[in-house]
N, C-alpha and C positions, 0 to 999 in steps of 0.2 A: 786465531779466527774472527775480523772483524765481526763487531755487533753490527747489527741491522739500524737504518736511522731510525728516529724515535717517528711515530706517526702524529702528525698536525691535528690539534681539536680542529672540528668543522668549522667553528667559528672563527678561527684565524688562518681559515685559509679562503675567508672572503663571503663565506655565507651569515645570512640574519642572525644578527645575535638577539634582537626580540620576537613579539610577534609569538604565531602559533610556528612558523618556519624555525624560530631560533628556541622555542621551545622542544621540536621535536629534534634540533638538531644537537640541543643539550642533554636528553635522553641517551642518544647514539654514543653522545661522546663518553658519558658516565655508563652507560651499562652495554653498548655497545649491541648485540643483536639481541637481546631480551628487551634493549630498549625500544628498537624498531617492534618488536611482537608486541609490547605492552602497546605500546600508540594504534598499532592496526587494531587490540583487542579494545580499544575505548572508539574507535571512529567506526564499530559495528553496533556498537551499544548506541551511541553518541552521534547520527549519522551526517551533523553539520560539521564534524570536524573532517577537513577534505583528506582522503587517501591520496589524492592526486599530488598533494604535498609529500606527507609522509612516503609513500612506496620510490618517486623519482628520485627524494632526497637521502634515501637508504642504496639504493643504487649508487648515485655520488657518492655516498661515507667508504663503498664498495671499492670504488675506483679510488678514493684516497686509501685504502690502506685498513680502514677504522675498523673494517671486517670485512670477512671473504666474499664471495660472490654468494657459495653454496648459504654461507648463513645467512646472507640475508634473506634467501628465499625460504630456507627452514623456518625461520623466527616469525617472517612477516604471516606465513601460510597459519604455521600454528595460530597467530595472534587473530588471523582470520577465522579459524575454526572456534576456537575461545568463544569469543564473542559470537557467534553465530549460535553456538550450542547454549550460548547464557540464556539468548532471546528464543530459543527453541522451546527452553522448560520455560519460560516466560509465557509463553502461548500454549500451554501443555497446562499449566497451574492454573491460568483462566480459563480456558475449557469451555468444550463445544455448550455445553446449556448456558455457562455465562453470555458467552456468544450471542446467542440467540435469546436471548434474554434483554442482551443491553440493546440489541440488533432493532428488538422490536417497538423499544421505547424512541428508537430515532426517525424523525423526519421524512418523507420522500421516498422510503424504499421499504421494500416491502420483504416479507419472511419468502418471500419464492424467490426473491433474488440473493438471499445468503444462499438458498438450496441451491440455485444455479451455479450460483462460485465454488459451493461445493464437490456437486457433480465434474464441475470443469477441475476443480484442481485434483480430485480422486484419480482422472482420468491422464491427467499433464503435470501432476504434480512434481516428477522426478524432472523433467525437462524446465520445468518454471524455476526450480532449486538450481539444479547444473548452469540454467544461462542466466537465472537472476542474481548469479554471484560477478557476473560480468556486466551488468547493468549500472548504471551510477543510480543512487536515489533506490531500486530496489533490492540492491544487494544487503543490506541491513534487512529491510523488511519483510524478505521472502522468509524468514526466518520463524517468523511470527505464525503465519498460519501453515506450514509446517508443523510448529508444533500441538496448535488447537485441531490440527485434526489427526494426531499423532501419528504423522508418519515414522515407521519403523527406525529408530536413532543411528542402527548400524550404515542404514541406506542416506539419510540425513547427510550424516557426517563423508562419508565416501562423496557421494557429490557437491557437497560444501567444500571438501578436500580438493578436489579434480578441479572444479572452477575456480576458487580463490588461487589456487596455482597459477592458471591461467593468464589470470586476469594481473596478480602479480608481478606473474614475468615478467609480462610487457611493461610494466609500468617500472620495475625495479630497473630491468635491462636498458629502458630508454635513459635511466638517469644514470647509468653505469658509461654508456655511450656519450651521453649528452655532455660528461664533466660537467663543470660550471655553468652550462647553459641548460642544466636539469629543468630549471623551473619552467623552461619552455612547454615542458609535458602538461603542467598546470593549466594553460591556455587554452589546448587543444581537448582535456579533460573536459574543463570548465564547461566549451562550448556546446560537448554533448549531454554536460549533465543538465543544460539549459534546455536544448531541443528538447529532453528528456522532458522535462517540469513543464513545457510547453504542451506539450501531448498531452500531459497527466490533465492539465487542466482545460486542455480545450473538450478531452474525452467528459470531462466532470462535468463542462458547462454543458457540452450535448447531453450528457442524462439529464440534468437538470430540466434541461428546458423541454427534454420528451416527458419528462413526467410531471413539469406543468401543465402540459398540455393537456396531458391525459387528466387530470383532475380537474381542468376545467372545462374538458367534453363531459367529464362525468358529473358535472356539479349540472351543465346545462341538461345531458337527457335526463336526471334527477328529477330537475324543476319542470321540463316540457310533461313527463309522466306524473309530474303532479299537478298541473293543469288538466291534463287529460282524465286525473280520477277526479279532481271536482270536477268537471264537467259534467263527467258519468254521473256523480251523483246530482247535479242540479237536474238534470232531467230524468234520473229513477224519481227526485222528488215530486217534477212535475205530471210524471206517468201516476203516480200516487196518486195528487192532487186530483186527476182529472179522474181518475177510476173511482177516488170519494166522491166528487162532484156527478159523476153518473149514477153510481150508489145512490146517492141520498133524492136526484130526480126521480129514481125509479121508484123507490119508496113513497114520494110523494103522489105519483100518478097512479101507484096500488093504493092509497089511501082513495084518493079521489073516485076511483072505481067504486070501492067500496060503496061510500056514501051514497054515490047514484043508485047502486044496486039496493039500499035500503029503503 
């Protein structure tokens, strides 16, 4: 029975041997599926590591026979869940009280903003965790508020598993089907990431503009009330002075009449 031909390392199959892609390819060559899982777990903990490189590269590796497609999906999803649970516990350990204490020290925000966010998360947290796993940038960040608000761990793990499996499947299968053109995925997902980042920056700028405008109006209203208060005090002093003068004049007239009567 003939032996199957040995699989070539990814670096020998025309993939980059340096940079982040080269590092991820080295993990896949050395560890196979667990290496992909480790890379994705680190990507969750350190969002600047791009999943749009790791996942399509893992799909390409599956197409090259380095690992099976099922193994690629299993290990990358497991890595996503492990990284997300680590961030969940960071949020849980930080806790709601520390979050409120930190929030109270931040400029331009109010405690009511945080309370409103907590009420929103209580109503929509399950959808946020599920869908957030498929949105660049928020994929990792959504785990922290879930921990702070102590979403039941089994619910969090289930939602994270489903959302991560959907996202990972799209990118792993894209790399599997594109073959040595797997890096095209990075371009498309990179555009999506930039769009999300722009929307976040615009929303933040709008929030700051509204908050600065509100503070300006509050300051002007306070100054106006202060001027009104000062004017009221001046009028009160003038009335008091008038009353004193009237009272003094009345006393003088009384003394004069008394002298004439004598």
